[in-house]
VOGU-3710 file (C-alpha; in Angstrom, 3 decimals, decimal comma):
1> meetleldiv> -108,758/56,259/148,702  -107,317/53,815/151,227  -108,041/54,411/154,889  -105,009/54,918/157,103  -105,160/53,332/160,525  -103,276/54,939/163,363  -102,650/53,551/166,830  -104,064/55,669/169,641  -102,266/56,386/172,923  -103,880/53,410/174,676
11> dklritnnin> -102,886/51,089/171,803  -99,259/52,243/172,035  -99,141/51,849/175,834  -100,620/48,346/175,600  -98,042/47,314/172,999  -95,148/48,733/175,022  -96,269/46,885/178,169  -96,687/43,589/176,312  -93,282/43,873/174,632  -91,723/44,467/178,057
21> elkeenipyl> -93,465/41,339/179,337  -92,153/39,310/176,392  -88,643/40,604/177,084  -88,914/39,468/180,714  -90,157/36,033/179,609  -87,398/35,831/176,967  -89,956/35,146/174,238  -89,179/36,377/170,672  -91,150/39,428/169,609  -91,555/41,976/166,841
31> eymvripins> -91,465/45,563/167,995  -93,564/46,661/165,023  -96,369/44,211/164,336  -99,070/45,157/161,856  -101,586/42,363/162,220  -102,662/43,057/165,791  -106,025/43,958/167,365  -106,430/47,686/167,971  -109,134/49,885/169,476  -110,486/51,272/166,222
41> lteireeeei> -111,024/47,824/164,658  -112,492/45,934/167,599  -115,836/45,837/169,350  -116,547/43,589/172,319  -119,540/41,314/171,826  -122,531/41,315/174,151  -122,409/39,014/177,192  -125,157/36,794/175,753  -123,171/36,125/172,565  -120,108/35,112/174,576
51> inkllvdyvi> -122,223/32,940/176,906  -123,811/31,183/173,924  -120,378/30,400/172,502  -119,029/29,068/175,790  -122,089/26,822/176,280  -121,756/25,355/172,777  -118,016/24,805/173,165  -118,500/23,360/176,664  -121,000/20,756/175,468  -118,811/19,761/172,504
61> assakfmlns> -115,656/19,515/174,649  -117,406/17,616/177,456  -119,035/15,184/175,016  -115,645/14,464/173,423  -114,066/13,996/176,866  -116,723/11,488/177,928  -116,460/9,553/174,657  -112,691/9,304/175,105  -113,552/7,561/178,396  -116,189/5,386/176,620
71> sifsvgklld> -118,941/6,936/178,723  -121,841/7,520/176,320  -124,264/7,571/179,287  -122,446/10,610/180,724  -122,896/12,464/177,425  -126,649/11,889/177,514  -126,886/13,053/181,122  -124,795/16,142/180,356  -126,995/17,112/177,407  -130,115/16,650/179,522
81> dinkkynidn> -128,766/18,700/182,471  -127,452/21,561/180,321  -130,620/21,738/178,271  -132,790/21,962/181,389  -130,664/24,807/182,777  -129,865/26,800/179,650  -132,236/25,580/176,930  -129,322/24,900/174,590  -131,652/23,553/171,881  -132,325/27,202/171,036
91> iftlenkali> -128,599/28,026/171,005  -127,239/25,122/168,984  -127,163/25,392/165,210  -127,959/22,396/163,003  -124,217/22,040/162,455  -123,575/21,958/166,231  -126,275/19,309/166,706  -124,897/17,183/163,869  -121,438/17,387/165,447  -122,734/16,074/168,790
101> vnilnklysq> -124,607/13,243/167,046  -121,434/12,264/165,184  -119,475/12,258/168,457  -122,126/9,961/170,001  -122,006/7,690/166,941  -118,226/7,320/167,352  -117,453/8,810/163,948  -114,349/10,609/165,187  -110,898/9,232/165,900  -109,189/9,597/169,257
111> seleefclkf> -107,009/12,464/167,958  -110,110/14,279/166,650  -111,853/13,877/170,004  -108,767/15,222/171,763  -108,900/18,227/169,446  -112,534/18,833/170,404  -111,472/18,723/174,056  -109,304/21,770/173,402  -112,543/23,738/173,235  -112,357/23,814/177,032
121> esvnvclwal> -109,638/26,435/176,485  -112,123/28,498/174,485  -114,663/28,127/177,304  -112,048/29,297/179,793  -111,243/32,416/177,744  -114,957/33,254/177,535  -115,367/32,777/181,291  -112,339/35,010/181,863  -113,764/37,755/179,623  -117,047/37,501/181,528
131> glvkkidskn> -115,207/37,874/184,850  -116,054/34,368/186,040  -112,476/33,054/186,264  -109,457/34,996/187,513  -106,841/34,160/184,890  -106,042/32,285/181,704  -102,851/30,356/181,113  -101,174/29,909/177,734  -98,931/27,048/178,854  -100,968/24,705/181,067
141> kcnieeidki> -104,388/23,296/180,266  -107,282/24,931/182,076  -108,929/23,389/185,128  -111,899/21,452/183,706  -113,318/20,694/187,161  -113,444/24,422/187,923  -115,216/25,035/184,613  -117,745/22,267/185,393  -118,526/23,854/188,768  -119,093/27,287/187,215
151> ilkyknydsl> -121,312/26,014/184,381  -123,396/23,790/186,637  -123,790/26,137/189,644  -126,371/28,466/188,058  -130,054/27,615/187,972  -130,778/29,035/184,544  -129,569/31,252/181,716  -130,672/34,502/183,375  -128,781/33,622/186,560  -125,606/33,081/184,541
161> vkatkmrske> -126,041/36,399/182,733  -126,529/38,267/186,024  -123,366/36,698/187,492  -121,111/38,046/184,738  -118,860/41,057/185,344  -117,570/41,835/181,869  -113,923/42,855/181,757  -113,048/46,175/180,167  -112,257/46,398/176,481  -108,699/47,436/177,284
171> eiltkfdlit> -108,144/44,452/179,585  -109,434/42,102/176,890  -107,347/43,733/174,136  -104,226/43,626/176,307  -104,540/39,860/176,702  -105,483/39,392/173,023  -102,500/41,440/171,855  -100,140/39,386/174,039  -101,526/36,078/172,773  -101,274/37,342/169,181
181> ryywafrkvn> -97,564/37,875/169,853  -97,289/34,351/171,297  -98,948/33,100/168,107  -96,346/34,912/165,981  -93,474/33,553/168,095  -94,493/29,949/167,419  -94,304/30,593/163,689  -90,869/32,175/163,853  -88,855/29,946/166,175  -88,395/26,265/166,907
191> deelasklse> -91,321/24,867/168,900  -88,919/23,325/171,401  -87,640/26,779/172,358  -91,106/27,820/173,513  -92,465/24,498/174,759  -91,281/25,139/178,314  -93,123/28,480/178,379  -96,180/28,120/176,131  -98,432/25,548/174,467  -98,997/26,149/170,756
201> divdiqcetf> -102,366/24,326/170,751  -103,634/26,427/173,655  -102,319/29,687/172,143  -104,001/28,919/168,806  -107,461/28,338/170,282  -107,120/31,289/172,667  -106,287/33,543/169,735  -109,279/32,231/167,785  -111,600/32,808/170,762  -110,407/36,372/171,298
211> efitsfsyds> -111,104/37,065/167,628  -114,714/36,083/168,309  -115,009/38,067/171,560  -113,600/41,241/169,978  -115,469/40,840/166,647  -112,056/41,073/165,038  -110,813/39,487/161,853  -107,458/40,177/160,255  -109,399/40,504/156,996  -110,685/43,799/158,394
221> lsnknikidy> -107,185/45,148/157,801  -107,353/44,471/154,064  -107,100/47,486/151,762  -105,992/49,665/154,656  -102,721/51,421/155,310  -101,149/51,222/158,744  -99,297/54,212/160,177  -96,025/53,169/161,805  -94,100/55,353/164,251  -90,408/54,488/164,355
231> dkndvkfsfe> -88,674/55,847/167,450  -85,395/54,323/168,497  -82,255/55,957/169,815  -82,037/59,305/168,006  -83,898/58,235/164,845  -87,569/59,185/164,678  -89,916/59,086/161,718  -93,342/57,820/160,702  -94,551/56,207/157,504  -97,459/54,218/156,121
241> ipsylsfdtv> -97,516/50,666/154,788  -100,323/48,598/153,236  -101,627/45,924/155,590  -100,524/43,033/153,382  -96,941/43,835/154,342  -95,565/42,570/157,617  -92,426/43,245/159,591  -89,677/40,709/159,804  -86,459/40,278/161,703  -83,380/42,052/160,363
251> snkkgilals> -80,177/40,020/160,083  -77,986/43,025/159,251  -76,945/44,710/162,508  -77,341/48,135/160,912  -80,729/47,238/159,476  -83,504/48,770/161,520  -86,641/47,440/159,830  -87,540/44,800/157,254  -90,880/44,526/155,463  -92,170/41,654/153,368
261> sndntskivi> -95,436/40,751/151,668  -97,379/37,634/152,613  -96,451/35,999/149,287  -92,826/37,116/149,754  -92,761/38,867/146,361  -92,147/42,261/147,959  -89,275/42,880/150,320  -87,991/46,179/151,693  -85,056/46,543/154,065  -84,532/49,875/155,821
271> tdlgaikisd> -81,030/50,602/157,107  -79,655/53,424/159,237  -76,323/54,526/157,733  -75,595/56,847/160,623  -75,844/60,510/161,578  -74,594/62,956/158,931  -74,737/66,633/158,051  -77,063/67,530/155,199  -74,110/69,122/153,417  -72,505/65,652/153,259
281> fndkvnkyik> -75,594/63,934/151,805  -74,524/63,830/148,137  -70,964/62,774/148,947  -72,217/59,950/151,157  -74,650/58,719/148,481  -71,908/58,754/145,823  -69,641/56,842/148,195  -72,262/54,092/148,588  -72,786/53,920/144,830  -69,031/53,319/144,356
291> llikngftfi> -69,128/50,673/147,087  -71,996/48,866/145,338  -70,091/48,872/142,044  -67,006/47,536/143,840  -69,173/44,695/145,216  -70,213/43,595/141,717  -73,364/45,636/141,062  -73,905/47,328/137,731  -75,035/50,931/138,120  -78,050/51,664/135,888
301> ekydmqssfl> -79,364/55,144/136,756  -79,723/57,789/139,442  -82,774/60,033/140,014  -83,448/62,944/142,364  -86,906/62,885/143,964  -88,850/65,310/146,149  -91,446/64,658/148,850  -93,822/67,279/150,221  -93,402/65,781/153,719  -89,599/65,992/153,859
311> kekivriivk> -87,398/69,076/153,718  -84,632/67,303/151,866  -84,609/65,345/148,634  -84,680/61,593/148,138  -82,149/59,980/145,824  -83,131/56,834/143,966  -80,655/54,595/142,202  -81,162/51,387/140,236  -78,466/48,719/140,334  -78,293/45,238/138,860
321> ksnyalniyf> -76,466/42,059/139,787  -76,830/38,662/138,105  -80,532/38,133/137,418  -82,018/40,664/139,827  -82,171/44,426/140,149  -82,621/46,708/143,147  -84,238/50,029/143,755  -82,154/51,751/146,434  -83,374/54,986/147,990  -81,313/57,320/150,179
331> vyisnhlirf> -83,282/59,621/152,469  -82,122/62,308/154,894  -84,326/62,147/157,971  -83,785/62,749/161,709  -80,301/63,969/160,764  -79,472/60,452/159,605  -78,879/58,882/156,216  -81,513/56,185/155,800  -81,362/53,609/153,010  -84,281/51,637/151,551
341> dsliesyids> -83,475/48,515/149,491  -86,277/47,014/147,396  -86,233/44,234/144,814  -87,545/45,048/141,340  -89,638/42,194/139,896  -87,453/39,781/137,937  -89,444/40,129/134,704  -88,921/43,889/134,605  -86,175/45,244/132,340  -84,287/47,166/135,005
351> snyyeninsk> -82,613/49,372/132,401  -85,980/50,584/131,082  -87,085/53,497/133,273  -90,673/53,483/131,998  -91,123/49,811/132,750  -89,614/49,660/136,228  -91,134/52,992/137,323  -94,571/51,369/136,946  -93,712/47,993/138,416  -95,720/46,769/141,395
361> ntnldfnilf> -92,797/46,911/143,810  -91,618/50,322/142,641  -95,076/51,790/143,107  -95,145/50,263/146,580  -91,758/51,861/147,347  -93,027/55,262/146,253  -96,180/54,998/148,365  -94,076/54,305/151,451  -91,372/56,863/150,669  -93,788/59,688/149,984
371> slreve> -95,559/59,011/153,297  -92,324/59,491/155,290  -92,552/62,261/157,846  -90,089/63,708/160,303  -91,133/63,251/163,932  -90,399/66,270/166,096
//
Protein backbone atom coordinates (compact mmCIF):
# COMPACT_ATOMS: atom_id res chain seq x y z
CA UNK A 1 0.00 0.00 0.00
CA UNK A 2 1.33 3.43 -0.94
CA UNK A 3 2.31 5.78 1.85
CA UNK A 4 0.44 9.08 1.95
CA UNK A 5 2.49 12.12 2.86
CA UNK A 6 0.79 15.00 4.61
CA UNK A 7 2.18 18.45 5.30
CA UNK A 8 2.37 19.36 8.98
CA UNK A 9 1.47 22.76 10.42
CA UNK A 10 5.05 24.04 10.16
CA UNK A 11 5.26 22.91 6.52
CA UNK A 12 2.06 24.79 5.67
CA UNK A 13 3.19 27.97 7.46
CA UNK A 14 6.55 27.88 5.68
CA UNK A 15 4.87 27.50 2.29
CA UNK A 16 2.42 30.33 2.97
CA UNK A 17 5.23 32.69 4.01
CA UNK A 18 7.33 31.84 0.96
CA UNK A 19 4.40 32.31 -1.43
CA UNK A 20 3.78 35.73 0.12
CA UNK A 21 7.44 36.60 -0.44
CA UNK A 22 7.22 35.51 -4.08
CA UNK A 23 4.10 37.66 -4.52
CA UNK A 24 5.97 40.68 -3.14
CA UNK A 25 8.91 40.01 -5.48
CA UNK A 26 6.52 39.49 -8.42
CA UNK A 27 8.06 36.09 -9.16
CA UNK A 28 5.81 33.37 -10.69
CA UNK A 29 4.78 30.65 -8.26
CA UNK A 30 2.62 27.57 -7.88
CA UNK A 31 0.36 27.60 -4.86
CA UNK A 32 0.30 23.80 -4.76
CA UNK A 33 3.73 22.35 -5.44
CA UNK A 34 4.31 18.65 -4.87
CA UNK A 35 8.04 18.28 -5.34
CA UNK A 36 9.17 20.34 -2.37
CA UNK A 37 11.23 19.51 0.74
CA UNK A 38 9.08 18.80 3.80
CA UNK A 39 9.78 17.93 7.43
CA UNK A 40 8.94 14.25 7.21
CA UNK A 41 11.30 13.60 4.27
CA UNK A 42 14.32 15.62 5.34
CA UNK A 43 17.10 15.20 7.86
CA UNK A 44 19.86 17.74 8.34
CA UNK A 45 23.35 16.30 7.97
CA UNK A 46 25.96 16.49 10.71
CA UNK A 47 28.21 19.57 10.79
CA UNK A 48 31.26 17.49 9.82
CA UNK A 49 29.58 16.23 6.63
CA UNK A 50 28.69 19.77 5.59
CA UNK A 51 32.21 21.02 6.44
CA UNK A 52 33.76 18.24 4.36
CA UNK A 53 31.62 19.20 1.38
CA UNK A 54 32.43 22.90 1.65
CA UNK A 55 36.18 22.19 1.89
CA UNK A 56 36.10 19.97 -1.21
CA UNK A 57 34.03 22.48 -3.18
CA UNK A 58 36.22 25.36 -1.97
CA UNK A 59 39.42 23.71 -3.19
CA UNK A 60 37.89 22.82 -6.57
CA UNK A 61 36.44 26.33 -7.07
CA UNK A 62 39.63 28.08 -5.94
CA UNK A 63 41.82 25.88 -8.16
CA UNK A 64 39.61 26.67 -11.17
CA UNK A 65 39.71 30.39 -10.33
CA UNK A 66 43.51 30.42 -10.16
CA UNK A 67 43.86 28.47 -13.41
CA UNK A 68 41.58 30.97 -15.15
CA UNK A 69 44.18 33.56 -14.08
CA UNK A 70 47.04 31.26 -15.26
CA UNK A 71 48.36 31.01 -11.72
CA UNK A 72 49.34 27.36 -11.26
CA UNK A 73 51.68 28.37 -8.40
CA UNK A 74 48.70 29.72 -6.43
CA UNK A 75 46.92 26.37 -6.79
CA UNK A 76 49.89 24.53 -5.31
CA UNK A 77 50.14 26.96 -2.41
CA UNK A 78 46.40 26.70 -1.76
CA UNK A 79 46.50 22.90 -1.68
CA UNK A 80 49.46 22.98 0.70
CA UNK A 81 47.85 25.53 3.07
CA UNK A 82 44.46 23.81 3.17
CA UNK A 83 45.99 20.39 3.68
CA UNK A 84 48.08 21.61 6.62
CA UNK A 85 45.01 23.15 8.29
CA UNK A 86 42.32 20.59 7.51
CA UNK A 87 44.10 17.44 6.32
CA UNK A 88 42.01 17.36 3.15
CA UNK A 89 43.86 14.28 1.86
CA UNK A 90 41.59 12.29 4.18
CA UNK A 91 38.48 14.10 2.92
CA UNK A 92 39.06 14.00 -0.83
CA UNK A 93 37.89 10.98 -2.78
CA UNK A 94 39.96 9.57 -5.65
CA UNK A 95 37.52 11.28 -8.00
CA UNK A 96 38.07 14.65 -6.27
CA UNK A 97 41.85 14.23 -6.49
CA UNK A 98 41.68 13.29 -10.17
CA UNK A 99 39.58 16.39 -10.83
CA UNK A 100 42.19 18.67 -9.23
CA UNK A 101 44.99 16.99 -11.21
CA UNK A 102 43.04 17.52 -14.44
CA UNK A 103 42.52 21.19 -13.57
CA UNK A 104 46.29 21.56 -12.98
CA UNK A 105 47.02 19.78 -16.28
CA UNK A 106 44.80 22.28 -18.13
CA UNK A 107 42.41 19.62 -19.39
CA UNK A 108 39.36 21.85 -18.98
CA UNK A 109 38.14 24.67 -21.19
CA UNK A 110 37.55 28.18 -19.90
CA UNK A 111 33.77 27.60 -19.74
CA UNK A 112 34.31 24.39 -17.74
CA UNK A 113 36.60 26.20 -15.30
CA UNK A 114 34.00 28.94 -14.91
CA UNK A 115 31.45 26.25 -14.10
CA UNK A 116 33.74 24.85 -11.40
CA UNK A 117 33.99 28.36 -9.96
CA UNK A 118 30.25 28.25 -9.31
CA UNK A 119 31.06 25.82 -6.51
CA UNK A 120 31.82 28.92 -4.43
CA UNK A 121 28.02 29.30 -4.28
CA UNK A 122 27.80 25.81 -2.80
CA UNK A 123 30.48 26.75 -0.25
CA UNK A 124 28.50 29.86 0.66
CA UNK A 125 25.30 27.87 1.24
CA UNK A 126 27.20 25.44 3.48
CA UNK A 127 28.73 28.32 5.45
CA UNK A 128 25.27 29.86 5.81
CA UNK A 129 23.80 26.58 7.11
CA UNK A 130 26.68 26.36 9.59
CA UNK A 131 25.98 29.91 10.80
CA UNK A 132 29.27 31.30 9.50
CA UNK A 133 27.80 33.78 7.00
CA UNK A 134 24.71 35.93 7.55
CA UNK A 135 22.86 35.51 4.26
CA UNK A 136 22.83 33.90 0.84
CA UNK A 137 21.84 35.69 -2.34
CA UNK A 138 20.17 34.05 -5.33
CA UNK A 139 20.90 36.91 -7.73
CA UNK A 140 24.44 38.16 -7.09
CA UNK A 141 27.55 36.01 -6.84
CA UNK A 142 28.83 35.42 -3.33
CA UNK A 143 31.77 37.34 -1.87
CA UNK A 144 34.78 35.08 -2.54
CA UNK A 145 37.12 37.24 -0.44
CA UNK A 146 34.82 36.81 2.56
CA UNK A 147 34.79 33.05 1.99
CA UNK A 148 38.61 32.99 1.78
CA UNK A 149 38.88 34.83 5.10
CA UNK A 150 36.52 32.39 6.84
CA UNK A 151 38.21 29.25 5.47
CA UNK A 152 41.72 30.47 6.23
CA UNK A 153 41.11 32.03 9.68
CA UNK A 154 40.87 28.75 11.62
CA UNK A 155 43.94 26.88 12.78
CA UNK A 156 42.61 23.39 12.18
CA UNK A 157 39.56 21.23 11.52
CA UNK A 158 38.47 21.10 15.18
CA UNK A 159 38.58 24.90 15.44
CA UNK A 160 36.29 25.18 12.41
CA UNK A 161 33.85 22.65 13.86
CA UNK A 162 33.71 24.51 17.19
CA UNK A 163 33.00 27.82 15.42
CA UNK A 164 29.86 26.53 13.71
CA UNK A 165 26.40 27.47 14.99
CA UNK A 166 24.13 25.21 12.96
CA UNK A 167 20.91 26.87 11.82
CA UNK A 168 17.63 25.23 12.76
CA UNK A 169 16.03 22.68 10.48
CA UNK A 170 13.09 25.01 9.91
CA UNK A 171 15.34 27.91 8.90
CA UNK A 172 17.18 25.67 6.44
CA UNK A 173 13.95 24.21 5.00
CA UNK A 174 12.44 27.68 4.62
CA UNK A 175 15.35 28.80 2.45
CA UNK A 176 15.40 25.48 0.54
CA UNK A 177 11.67 25.66 -0.16
CA UNK A 178 12.02 29.23 -1.48
CA UNK A 179 14.93 28.32 -3.75
CA UNK A 180 13.00 25.28 -5.01
CA UNK A 181 10.28 27.72 -6.07
CA UNK A 182 12.88 29.93 -7.79
CA UNK A 183 14.08 26.81 -9.60
CA UNK A 184 10.54 26.08 -10.82
CA UNK A 185 10.04 29.69 -11.95
CA UNK A 186 13.05 29.53 -14.27
CA UNK A 187 11.56 26.51 -16.00
CA UNK A 188 8.17 28.12 -16.50
CA UNK A 189 8.91 31.65 -17.69
CA UNK A 190 11.32 33.43 -19.99
CA UNK A 191 14.77 33.77 -18.42
CA UNK A 192 14.81 37.47 -19.23
CA UNK A 193 11.79 38.04 -16.98
CA UNK A 194 13.72 36.78 -13.96
CA UNK A 195 17.24 37.88 -14.85
CA UNK A 196 16.87 41.19 -13.02
CA UNK A 197 15.84 39.36 -9.83
CA UNK A 198 17.61 35.99 -9.85
CA UNK A 199 20.51 34.10 -11.42
CA UNK A 200 19.56 30.68 -12.81
CA UNK A 201 23.11 29.30 -12.41
CA UNK A 202 23.24 30.36 -8.76
CA UNK A 203 19.73 29.04 -8.04
CA UNK A 204 20.58 25.66 -9.60
CA UNK A 205 23.70 25.08 -7.50
CA UNK A 206 22.02 26.40 -4.34
CA UNK A 207 19.17 23.94 -4.85
CA UNK A 208 21.63 21.09 -5.37
CA UNK A 209 23.55 22.03 -2.21
CA UNK A 210 20.41 22.18 -0.08
CA UNK A 211 19.50 18.71 -1.31
CA UNK A 212 22.81 17.52 0.15
CA UNK A 213 22.44 19.42 3.44
CA UNK A 214 18.90 18.12 4.02
CA UNK A 215 19.63 14.55 2.80
CA UNK A 216 16.75 15.09 0.42
CA UNK A 217 16.21 13.66 -3.03
CA UNK A 218 13.06 14.06 -5.07
CA UNK A 219 13.35 10.32 -5.73
CA UNK A 220 12.30 9.86 -2.10
CA UNK A 221 8.84 10.97 -3.21
CA UNK A 222 8.50 8.09 -5.66
CA UNK A 223 5.68 5.62 -5.03
CA UNK A 224 4.13 7.96 -2.48
CA UNK A 225 0.86 9.82 -2.51
CA UNK A 226 0.77 13.46 -1.50
CA UNK A 227 -2.20 14.84 0.42
CA UNK A 228 -3.30 18.21 -0.96
CA UNK A 229 -5.52 20.64 0.95
CA UNK A 230 -7.41 22.98 -1.36
CA UNK A 231 -8.76 26.04 0.44
CA UNK A 232 -9.69 29.07 -1.60
CA UNK A 233 -12.63 31.42 -1.28
CA UNK A 234 -15.53 29.24 -0.13
CA UNK A 235 -14.30 25.98 -1.71
CA UNK A 236 -12.50 23.58 0.62
CA UNK A 237 -11.57 19.97 0.04
CA UNK A 238 -8.61 17.60 0.28
CA UNK A 239 -7.46 14.82 -2.01
CA UNK A 240 -4.45 12.64 -2.72
CA UNK A 241 -2.29 12.47 -5.83
CA UNK A 242 0.66 10.23 -6.73
CA UNK A 243 3.97 12.07 -6.60
CA UNK A 244 4.67 11.68 -10.32
CA UNK A 245 1.92 14.20 -10.97
CA UNK A 246 2.66 17.89 -10.67
CA UNK A 247 0.55 21.01 -10.64
CA UNK A 248 0.48 23.34 -13.56
CA UNK A 249 -0.95 26.73 -14.35
CA UNK A 250 -4.60 26.91 -15.39
CA UNK A 251 -5.45 28.97 -18.47
CA UNK A 252 -9.22 28.74 -17.96
CA UNK A 253 -10.28 31.46 -15.51
CA UNK A 254 -12.77 29.09 -13.89
CA UNK A 255 -10.20 26.32 -13.66
CA UNK A 256 -8.86 26.01 -10.14
CA UNK A 257 -6.23 23.29 -10.47
CA UNK A 258 -4.43 21.44 -13.25
CA UNK A 259 -2.41 18.25 -12.81
CA UNK A 260 -0.07 16.62 -15.30
CA UNK A 261 2.36 13.71 -15.27
CA UNK A 262 6.07 14.20 -15.92
CA UNK A 263 5.74 12.49 -19.32
CA UNK A 264 2.62 14.57 -20.06
CA UNK A 265 0.53 11.46 -20.79
CA UNK A 266 -1.83 12.18 -17.91
CA UNK A 267 -3.63 15.48 -17.56
CA UNK A 268 -6.45 16.42 -15.19
CA UNK A 269 -8.11 19.82 -15.04
CA UNK A 270 -10.33 20.64 -12.07
CA UNK A 271 -12.90 23.40 -12.56
CA UNK A 272 -15.26 25.11 -10.13
CA UNK A 273 -18.66 25.47 -11.83
CA UNK A 274 -20.04 27.56 -9.01
CA UNK A 275 -22.16 27.23 -5.88
CA UNK A 276 -25.35 25.18 -6.30
CA UNK A 277 -28.01 23.45 -4.24
CA UNK A 278 -27.75 19.68 -4.09
CA UNK A 279 -31.29 19.47 -5.44
CA UNK A 280 -30.03 21.13 -8.65
CA UNK A 281 -27.10 18.72 -9.12
CA UNK A 282 -28.66 16.43 -11.75
CA UNK A 283 -30.16 19.30 -13.73
CA UNK A 284 -26.81 21.10 -13.81
CA UNK A 285 -24.97 17.96 -14.95
CA UNK A 286 -27.51 17.35 -17.73
CA UNK A 287 -27.15 20.97 -18.80
CA UNK A 288 -23.38 20.56 -19.18
CA UNK A 289 -23.83 17.33 -21.13
CA UNK A 290 -26.08 19.18 -23.61
CA UNK A 291 -23.52 21.98 -23.84
CA UNK A 292 -20.75 19.48 -24.64
CA UNK A 293 -22.87 17.91 -27.39
CA UNK A 294 -23.60 21.38 -28.79
CA UNK A 295 -19.83 22.02 -28.90
CA UNK A 296 -19.22 18.95 -31.08
CA UNK A 297 -18.65 16.17 -28.54
CA UNK A 298 -20.27 12.79 -28.99
CA UNK A 299 -21.89 11.54 -25.79
CA UNK A 300 -20.89 7.92 -25.08
CA UNK A 301 -22.18 6.98 -21.61
CA UNK A 302 -23.10 8.23 -18.15
CA UNK A 303 -22.43 6.43 -14.85
CA UNK A 304 -23.40 7.17 -11.24
CA UNK A 305 -20.61 6.55 -8.72
CA UNK A 306 -20.42 6.58 -4.93
CA UNK A 307 -17.54 7.47 -2.61
CA UNK A 308 -17.39 6.57 1.07
CA UNK A 309 -15.78 9.96 1.80
CA UNK A 310 -18.48 12.11 0.18
CA UNK A 311 -22.14 12.41 1.12
CA UNK A 312 -23.26 12.92 -2.44
CA UNK A 313 -22.72 10.88 -5.57
CA UNK A 314 -20.21 11.42 -8.35
CA UNK A 315 -21.39 11.39 -11.95
CA UNK A 316 -19.01 10.20 -14.64
CA UNK A 317 -19.58 10.74 -18.33
CA UNK A 318 -17.51 9.73 -21.34
CA UNK A 319 -17.48 11.98 -24.40
CA UNK A 320 -15.56 11.81 -27.65
CA UNK A 321 -14.38 14.38 -30.17
CA UNK A 322 -12.21 13.72 -33.23
CA UNK A 323 -9.49 11.28 -32.18
CA UNK A 324 -9.63 11.72 -28.41
CA UNK A 325 -12.04 10.91 -25.61
CA UNK A 326 -12.57 12.45 -22.18
CA UNK A 327 -13.61 11.18 -18.82
CA UNK A 328 -15.56 14.01 -17.17
CA UNK A 329 -16.58 13.73 -13.53
CA UNK A 330 -19.05 16.00 -11.73
CA UNK A 331 -18.73 16.14 -7.95
CA UNK A 332 -20.78 18.00 -5.35
CA UNK A 333 -18.41 19.28 -2.68
CA UNK A 334 -18.27 22.38 -0.45
CA UNK A 335 -21.72 23.23 -1.84
CA UNK A 336 -20.14 23.68 -5.26
CA UNK A 337 -20.29 21.73 -8.50
CA UNK A 338 -16.74 20.65 -9.28
CA UNK A 339 -15.76 19.18 -12.64
CA UNK A 340 -12.77 16.93 -13.38
CA UNK A 341 -11.67 16.55 -17.02
CA UNK A 342 -9.25 13.73 -17.85
CA UNK A 343 -8.00 12.43 -21.18
CA UNK A 344 -8.52 8.74 -21.93
CA UNK A 345 -5.48 7.18 -23.65
CA UNK A 346 -5.79 7.45 -27.43
CA UNK A 347 -5.47 3.70 -28.03
CA UNK A 348 -8.45 2.94 -25.79
CA UNK A 349 -11.81 2.30 -27.46
CA UNK A 350 -13.76 4.95 -25.60
CA UNK A 351 -17.06 3.24 -26.36
CA UNK A 352 -15.93 0.02 -24.65
CA UNK A 353 -16.65 0.40 -20.93
CA UNK A 354 -14.51 -2.58 -19.91
CA UNK A 355 -11.49 -1.28 -21.76
CA UNK A 356 -11.55 2.35 -20.65
CA UNK A 357 -12.55 1.52 -17.06
CA UNK A 358 -9.18 -0.25 -16.70
CA UNK A 359 -7.08 2.26 -18.58
CA UNK A 360 -4.13 3.84 -16.78
CA UNK A 361 -5.62 7.33 -16.76
CA UNK A 362 -9.07 6.16 -15.67
CA UNK A 363 -7.61 4.25 -12.75
CA UNK A 364 -5.65 7.36 -11.81
CA UNK A 365 -8.87 9.42 -11.95
CA UNK A 366 -10.62 6.97 -9.64
CA UNK A 367 -7.78 6.98 -7.12
CA UNK A 368 -7.97 10.77 -6.89
CA UNK A 369 -11.77 10.97 -6.90
CA UNK A 370 -12.24 8.37 -4.21
CA UNK A 371 -9.75 10.20 -1.97
CA UNK A 372 -11.79 13.43 -2.10
CA UNK A 373 -12.92 14.62 1.31
CA UNK A 374 -14.99 17.55 2.46
CA UNK A 375 -13.07 19.97 4.67
CA UNK A 376 -15.11 21.31 7.56
